[in-house]
C-alpha positions in Angstrom: 0.0 0.0 0.0 1.3 3.5 -0.9 1.2 5.5 2.3 2.7 8.8 1.4 0.4 11.1 3.3 -0.2 9.6 6.7 1.0 11.6 9.6 3.9 9.1 9.9 5.1 9.8 6.4 5.5 13.5 7.2 8.7 12.6 8.9 9.7 9.4 7.2 10.2 10.7 3.7 11.8 13.9 5.0 11.0 16.0 1.9 9.8 19.5 1.4 6.3 18.1 1.7 6.1 19.2 5.3 9.2 21.4 5.6 8.4 24.2 3.2 6.3 27.1 4.2 2.9 27.4 2.8 2.7 29.9 -0.1 0.2 32.8 0.2 -3.3 31.7 -0.6 -4.5 32.7 -4.0 -7.6 34.7 -4.5 -10.8 32.9 -5.2 -11.4 32.7 -8.9 -15.2 32.6 -9.2 -15.3 36.3 -9.5 -13.2 36.2 -12.6 -15.7 34.0 -14.3 -18.3 36.1 -16.1 -21.3 34.2 -14.6 -23.9 35.0 -12.0 -23.6 33.2 -8.7 -26.7 31.4 -7.5 -27.6 31.9 -3.9 -25.6 29.6 -1.7 -27.6 26.5 -0.5 -30.7 27.7 -2.3 -33.1 25.0 -3.4 -32.6 25.9 -7.1 -28.8 25.6 -6.7 -29.1 22.3 -4.9 -31.3 20.7 -7.5 -29.2 22.2 -10.3 -26.0 20.7 -9.2 -27.5 17.2 -9.0 -28.8 17.5 -12.6 -25.5 18.8 -13.8 -23.4 16.1 -12.1 -25.7 13.3 -13.2 -25.6 14.4 -16.8 -21.8 14.7 -17.0 -19.3 12.1 -18.0 -17.3 12.2 -14.7 -13.7 11.1 -15.2 -11.2 10.3 -12.5 -7.7 10.0 -13.9 -6.1 8.3 -10.9 -7.2 5.6 -8.4 -4.8 3.1 -6.8 -7.4 0.4 -6.1 -5.4 -2.2 -8.1 -3.1 -2.5 -5.2 -6.1 -3.8 -3.2 -7.1 -6.1 -6.0 -3.7 -7.8 -6.0 -2.6 -7.6 -2.4 -5.9 -8.2 -0.6 -7.9 -9.9 -3.3 -10.4 -7.1 -2.9 -13.7 -7.4 -4.7 -15.2 -4.0 -5.5 -18.6 -5.6 -5.5 -18.3 -5.6 -1.7 -18.0 -2.7 0.7 -14.6 -1.0 0.6 -14.7 -0.3 4.3 -12.3 2.6 5.0 -11.2 2.3 1.4 -12.3 4.9 -1.1 -13.5 2.9 -4.1 -16.2 0.2 -4.6 -19.0 -0.2 -7.2 -21.8 1.0 -4.9 -19.8 4.2 -4.2 -19.0 4.5 -7.9 -22.8 4.5 -8.7 -23.5 7.0 -5.9 -20.8 9.3 -7.2 -21.9 8.9 -10.9 -18.3 8.1 -11.8 -18.3 7.3 -15.5 -14.6 6.7 -16.3 -11.8 5.4 -14.0 -8.1 5.3 -14.9 -6.7 2.7 -12.6 -3.1 3.4 -11.6 -0.6 0.7 -12.3 1.9 1.7 -9.6 5.0 -0.4 -8.9 6.7 0.3 -5.6 10.3 0.7 -6.8 12.3 -0.7 -3.8 10.2 -3.8 -3.0 9.9 -4.7 -6.6 13.4 -3.8 -7.8 14.3 -6.1 -10.6 10.8 -7.3 -11.1 9.0 -4.1 -12.0 7.4 -5.5 -15.1 6.1 -8.6 -13.3 4.4 -6.5 -10.7 2.9 -4.2 -13.3 1.5 -7.2 -15.3 0.0 -8.6 -12.1 -1.8 -5.3 -11.5 -3.0 -5.1 -15.1 -4.3 -8.7 -14.9 -6.1 -7.8 -11.7 -8.1 -5.1 -13.4 -9.1 -7.4 -16.2 -10.2 -10.1 -13.6 -12.3 -7.5 -11.7 -14.0 -6.2 -14.8 -14.7 -9.8 -15.9 -16.3 -10.5 -12.5 -18.7 -7.5 -12.9 -19.7 -7.4 -16.6 -23.0 -5.5 -15.9 -21.3 -2.7 -14.0 -18.0 -2.1 -15.8 -16.1 -2.6 -19.1 -12.6 -2.1 -20.4 -12.4 0.9 -22.8 -9.7 1.3 -25.3 -10.4 4.9 -26.3 -12.8 7.8 -26.4 -15.2 6.0 -28.8 -15.7 3.2 -26.2 -16.1 5.7 -23.4 -18.9 7.5 -25.1 -20.6 4.3 -26.1 -20.5 3.0 -22.5 -21.8 6.2 -21.0 -24.4 7.3 -23.5 -26.3 4.0 -23.8 -29.4 3.1 -21.8 -27.4 0.8 -19.5 -24.5 2.9 -18.5 -21.3 1.1 -17.5 -18.2 2.3 -15.8 -15.5 2.7 -18.5 -12.2 1.3 -17.2 -8.8 2.3 -18.4 -5.3 2.2 -16.9 -2.3 4.5 -16.5 1.2 3.3 -15.6 2.5 5.5 -12.7 6.2 5.8 -13.1 8.4 5.2 -16.1 10.6 2.7 -14.1 7.8 0.2 -14.8 9.0 -0.2 -18.4 12.6 -0.9 -17.4 13.8 1.5 -20.2 12.4 -0.9 -22.8 10.2 0.5 -25.6 8.8 -2.9 -26.4 7.4 -3.1 -22.8 5.8 0.4 -23.3 4.1 -0.9 -26.5 2.9 -4.0 -24.8 1.4 -2.0 -22.0 -0.5 0.0 -24.6 -1.8 -3.2 -26.1 -3.0 -4.3 -22.7 -5.1 -1.1 -22.2 -2.7 1.4 -20.7 -3.6 4.9 -22.0 -1.2 7.1 -20.1 2.2 6.8 -18.4 3.5 9.1 -15.7 7.1 9.7 -16.9 8.4 9.3 -13.3 7.1 8.5 -9.9 8.9 9.9 -6.8 12.0 8.1 -8.1 13.9 9.2 -11.2 14.5 6.9 -14.2 17.7 6.7 -16.1 16.0 9.0 -18.7 13.8 11.4 -16.7 14.3 13.4 -13.5 11.6 13.2 -10.8 10.6 15.9 -8.4 10.8 13.4 -5.6 14.6 12.9 -5.5 16.0 16.2 -6.5 19.3 17.0 -4.7 18.8 19.2 -1.6 21.9 21.3 -2.2 22.3 23.8 -5.1 25.3 23.4 -7.4 28.0 25.8 -6.0 28.8 27.1 -9.5 25.3 27.7 -10.8 23.4 28.3 -7.5 20.7 26.0 -8.8 19.4 22.6 -7.8 20.7 20.2 -10.6 17.8 19.0 -12.7 18.7 17.3 -16.0 15.1 16.8 -17.1 14.6 14.4 -20.0 17.6 13.0 -21.9 17.5 11.9 -25.5 16.0 8.5 -24.7 13.3 10.2 -22.6 12.4 12.3 -25.6 12.2 9.1 -27.7 9.8 7.7 -25.1 7.6 10.7 -25.3 7.5 10.6 -29.1 6.7 6.8 -29.0 3.8 7.5 -26.6 2.5 10.1 -29.1 2.8 7.5 -31.9 0.9 4.9 -29.9 -1.8 7.2 -28.7 -0.8 7.1 -25.0 -1.2 10.3 -23.0 2.0 11.8 -21.6 1.6 12.4 -17.8 3.8 15.0 -16.1 2.7 14.5 -12.5 5.6 13.7 -10.2 8.3 14.9 -12.7 10.8 17.7 -12.0 10.1 21.1 -13.3 12.7 20.8 -16.1 11.3 17.4 -17.1 7.9 19.0 -17.3 9.1 21.7 -19.7 11.1 19.2 -21.8 8.0 17.0 -22.1 5.7 19.7 -23.3 8.3 20.9 -25.9 8.8 17.4 -27.3 5.2 16.1 -27.2 3.2 16.7 -30.3 0.0 15.9 -28.4 -1.3 17.8 -25.3 0.0 16.4 -22.1 -1.8 15.7 -18.8 -0.9 16.0 -15.1 -3.0 13.1 -13.8 -3.0 14.0 -10.1 -1.3 17.4 -9.3 -2.4 20.5 -7.4 -1.3 24.1 -7.2 2.2 25.0 -5.7 1.2 28.6 -5.3 -1.2 27.5 -2.6 0.6 24.4 -1.1 4.3 24.7 -1.6 5.4 21.1 -2.3 7.5 20.0 -5.3 4.8 17.6 -6.5 2.4 20.5 -7.2 2.5 22.7 -10.3 3.7 26.3 -10.3 1.6 29.0 -12.0 4.1 29.2 -14.8 3.7 25.5 -15.4 -0.1 25.8 -15.4 0.1 28.5 -18.0 2.5 26.4 -20.1 0.2 23.4 -19.8 -2.7 25.5 -21.0 -0.8 26.8 -24.0 0.1 23.2 -24.8 -3.6 22.4 -24.8 -3.3 20.0 -21.9 -5.1 19.5 -18.6 -4.1 19.3 -14.9 -6.2 17.1 -12.6 -6.4 18.3 -9.0 -5.1 15.8 -6.4 -7.2 15.3 -3.3 -4.3 14.3 -1.0 -4.3 16.3 2.2 -0.5 16.9 2.0 -0.9 18.4 -1.5 -3.8 20.7 -0.7 -3.0 22.1 2.7 0.3 23.5 4.1 -1.4 23.8 7.5 -2.1 20.1 7.5 1.5 19.4 6.7 2.7 21.5 9.6 0.3 19.8 12.1 1.3 16.4 10.8 5.0 17.2 11.2 4.5 18.5 14.8 2.6 15.3 15.7 5.3 13.1 14.3 8.0 15.1 16.1 6.1 14.8 19.4 5.5 11.0 19.1 8.7 9.3 18.1 7.7 5.9 19.6 4.5 5.8 17.6 6.4 6.7 14.5 8.8 3.8 15.0 5.9 1.4 15.5 4.3 2.7 12.3 7.6 2.3 10.4 8.0 -1.3 11.5 4.4 -2.1 10.7 4.6 -0.5 7.3 7.9 -2.4 6.5 6.3 -5.7 7.3 3.3 -5.0 5.3 5.4 -3.9 2.3 7.4 -7.1 2.5 4.1 -9.1 2.5 4.5 -10.3 6.1 1.5 -12.6 6.7 1.2 -11.3 10.3 0.4 -7.8 9.1 -2.8 -7.0 7.3 -4.3 -4.0 5.5 -6.7 -3.7 8.4 -3.8 -3.4 10.9 -2.4 -0.5 9.0 -5.9 1.1 8.7 -6.4 0.9 12.4 -3.2 2.7 13.2 -3.8 5.3 10.5 -7.3 6.0 12.0 -5.5 6.9 15.3 -3.3 9.3 13.4 -6.4 10.8 11.6 -8.1 11.5 14.9 -5.0 13.2 16.3 -4.4 15.4 13.2 -7.5 17.1 11.8 -8.1 16.7 8.1 -8.1 20.0 6.1 -11.5 21.4 5.2 -13.3 20.7 2.0 -12.7 24.4 1.0 -8.9 23.6 0.7 -9.7 21.3 -2.2 -12.0 23.9 -3.8 -9.3 26.6 -3.4 -6.9 24.5 -5.6 -9.6 23.9 -8.2 -10.5 27.6 -8.4 -6.9 28.8 -8.4 -6.0 26.4 -11.3 -9.0 27.5 -13.2 -8.0 31.2 -12.7 -4.5 30.6 -13.9 -4.8 27.9 -16.6 -8.5 28.5 -17.6 -11.5 26.4 -17.2 -10.6 24.3 -20.3 -7.5 22.9 -18.6 -8.5 21.6 -15.1 -9.9 18.2 -14.1 -10.1 15.6 -11.3 -7.4 13.1 -10.3 -8.4 12.0 -6.9 -5.6 9.5 -5.9 -8.3 7.4 -4.2 -6.9 4.4 -2.4 -3.4 5.7 -2.9 -3.5 8.2 0.0 -4.8 7.8 3.5 -6.0 11.4 4.1 -8.6 13.2 2.1 -10.2 16.6 2.9 -13.3 16.7 5.2 -16.4 15.8 3.3 -14.6 13.6 0.8 -14.5 10.1 2.2 -14.8 8.1 -1.1 -15.8 8.3 -4.7 -19.4 8.6 -3.6 -18.7 12.2 -2.5 -17.8 13.5 -6.0 -21.1 15.3 -6.4 -20.1 17.6 -3.6 -17.6 19.2 -6.0 -20.3 19.9 -8.5 -22.4 21.4 -5.7 -19.6 23.7 -4.6 -18.9 24.8 -8.2 -22.6 25.7 -8.7 -22.5 27.7 -5.4 -19.5 29.5 -6.7 -21.2 30.5 -9.9 -19.8 28.1 -12.5 -22.0 27.3 -15.4 -23.2 23.8 -16.4 -20.8 23.8 -19.3 -17.8 24.8 -17.1 -18.6 22.2 -14.5 -19.0 19.4 -17.1 -15.6 20.4 -18.5 -13.9 20.1 -15.1 -15.7 16.8 -14.2 -14.4 15.1 -17.3 -14.9 17.0 -20.6 -11.4 18.5 -20.6 -9.5 15.2 -20.2 -11.7 13.5 -22.8 -10.8 16.4 -25.2 -7.1 15.8 -24.6 -7.5 12.0 -24.9 -9.3 12.5 -28.3 -6.5 14.9 -29.5 -3.9 12.3 -28.4 -5.7 9.7 -30.5 -5.8 12.1 -33.5 -2.1 12.8 -33.2 -1.5 9.1 -33.1 -3.4 8.5 -36.3 -1.5 11.4 -38.0 1.8 10.0 -37.0 1.0 6.5 -38.1 -0.4 7.8 -41.4 3.0 9.5 -41.8 4.4 6.0 -41.6 6.3 6.8 -38.4 8.0 3.5 -37.5 8.2 2.3 -33.9 11.3 3.5 -32.1 14.0 1.0 -31.3 15.2 0.1 -27.8 18.4 2.0 -27.0 18.8 1.0 -23.4 22.6 1.3 -23.5 22.2 5.0 -24.0 19.5 5.9 -21.5 21.6 7.0 -18.5 20.5 10.4 -17.3 23.3 12.9 -17.3 23.7 15.8 -15.0 22.8 19.3 -16.2 25.8 20.8 -18.1 27.8 23.3 -16.1 26.8 26.9 -17.0 
């Protein structure tokens, strides 16, 4: 289980996630939209948001539930418990499209990354086969619209590989993932690959000659991977990457790129979030950034409280570290429920951020990038803390309600809920057809040349 946002992790990973100061809060953006605000909590607004939400194709670009499919043999036809995702909750939230994350923990699975990824992909297919009336694998936008516009709506299921380390620098593996239904790849996770720099392991000390943190970005093989993703019709995902990798990716990619689960750095100053300049560049690229619901990415106040709790409770932190290590190593004596019980204690000790913190990120990103370039990437089942009021996928309508109350139109809300990412997905498919019509041949594997080099001295 990926436990990056528990109170315990605030100290364990020792990154700027909790150490950096919170940036000044951005202004609310609803006023910048030339629309009239309905009266807050009025009956008209309440009924309107339900109609808008239920008529939208709601797309979540990031859920880590396949970890539960594999490690717990979890059946989403049953109650998820404290988990965020099951089929009843999907129906209650009117979720129409889920991109399941194929995330391979890099240390535990070192040397067997591809095997783990294939196990997770297989688990998605097994779950879909077990629930044919509720869900179906989709290969592209045509399938999505067919599944959501028919009389018997089904959940459209797709996958995204989270972290380029899962291809082991092998283009043939990338192509095989595409054949199996993977429709985006996050270029890095918190760890860098030999061909792309992550935001999660940047050096802490600036180069003494340049005064800058060394960030090589993408190397030539990384650029080849981006081009091959364009050719295949696989969306290029820039969540988790370093700033320089981000800019390299949008310069290389012929199709718009996505950030499948990233929030705004101007509000919560963590490297995983996107700066305003990055949001503007993404908009000019035609791409879309999906807001992450993780407490640690939407609230600097939460990060400060979590760090203080961790500093004040070293014994509990050591207990958690040991329990987490055993669970990660598949110790039969430690279960998912054991971890959940301990995390529930942390949650009661450190208050979750308010729902308004999530909405502040959505509105800021709309203000900076424009309403055509913002979406939803929850990180359900990949994080252990969500803002107050968001306990599962069933609570997605609350976002629509809040947007109506803030004066967003039906068209704007439907774009944020899923229309924007479907537009980018369709454009990615179009670019793929164009490249293949140009007779662009598949790129060759050049693993011997992939090692990422440090940034040249200036």
